C-alpha angles and dihedrals in degrees: 000000000000123000138137093257095063120193114218125197114215121197098228092196096048121115141039095271101057148233097318095062091057092049092050090050092050093051091049091047092050093050094042100043118046098188100060134092119197130207112195113207115203143070102345095206096051092047092048089052091054093050088050089052093052090043090237131151127159132164087218089068126076136169131226111196115234119173101189131064125198108224126229092246098044123111105261094212094053092041096051090047097048109026099068093156095053124122094248096048096044090044095051091046088059087062095046090051091051092243094126137011105233146016125219125185139161089194131105105334094205093053091047092054093043094049091045091055093048099043103029099024122205124298113260114288094007112127098193135000120238136207112235122194138179122251123186117239133182090261098044124279140336131187124232127199144218100030099167114327096101121025090179118051141173122217091255089054092056089045090056090046089056092051093049093045091051091051090048093050092046093053099040103035098027092234107152096202110021116203108244116206125191110219110230140143092263140019095237115097090234094061123091142047126301091274094053094045094051093043090052091058093049091046091048090054092045125092090241121119091253114177097185132247122343132191129231093263092055093064095073092044091065096237093142130035094205121035116198127204141128120281093253094062096034094056091050092052092046092053093043089053090053092049093050093049091053089045093050095058094044093050089049089054096045091050094048091053088054090058107051094192092051090044087058090059094061091101087059092047099040095096095051090045091051091051090051093049091050090053095056098030111113088207090071091061096050113200132359110243117234099228118204104036123110095253141032117281131164125196113207129200113270091236094050114148126208090277094054091047092050094050089047092056086053092047091052091050090053093050091053096048095045089054093223098166091056090054091048090050090050092049092049090049092057090053094050090051 
């Protein structure tokens, strides 16, 4: 179900902050983007009350009632098996039944991935889906995958991540031959654990623009457009990067306060500081697409605010209209042949 007027399903109960943030994000997205419909999945009565509070009504927004929520600390397997009326399960089913085009949630990421694999299944020839996210660099941005979907991987999984990531970068950034780097403890091809060593061999034989191993510090330099690693390492790097970003701005603020004259210069620096914060702010990227499933699914940060939710809805719409899943399937078919 691909069209210019995409319908995005939003898990209204997802995230650490709660229902109201998702309502605010929906309202912002509907006002900002004219080619998007939204189906909110959650408690219909409470959602309606919040829309009334904000004096909002729009025919492009519908509500799908759901009475259960999957908590952040719940076991994904148990929750997916037993909470059939949860916002994640009911929302994912709308995609599986072709009643909508994409699913967005800031909820339990494990449950989102498990539900997607059960309801949507993987794309043909894809062994495991992977979460891909944007990271700021000195030259612009790169993408990294996996960042949490698979903590234990095999070399062939990482090869497929590289293929999917390259297609994603080509479609989103317009880079014809994205540079692919394999994250390791050294640039030499003899450095790394068994997974990295074997993956290096596969990538070297592939038709991808593989530039070899890269180290952690190379990510921010923009050496690679696509950074490949397993989900265990990727998630640690992602969380560390978010922490460094927050620390940076707090340190700048603290240091400026120590120098009154410099503190007075903030109004003159404000524009540059705002641009810098925008580049490293995860809310600017919205959700992280789950590549490799037979449907469009975005996993948002648990602490997403309304801005991040609105942006995720837009990103899901972009994914649908660029038909990225079809292009991944076509590329994988070529490799199998």
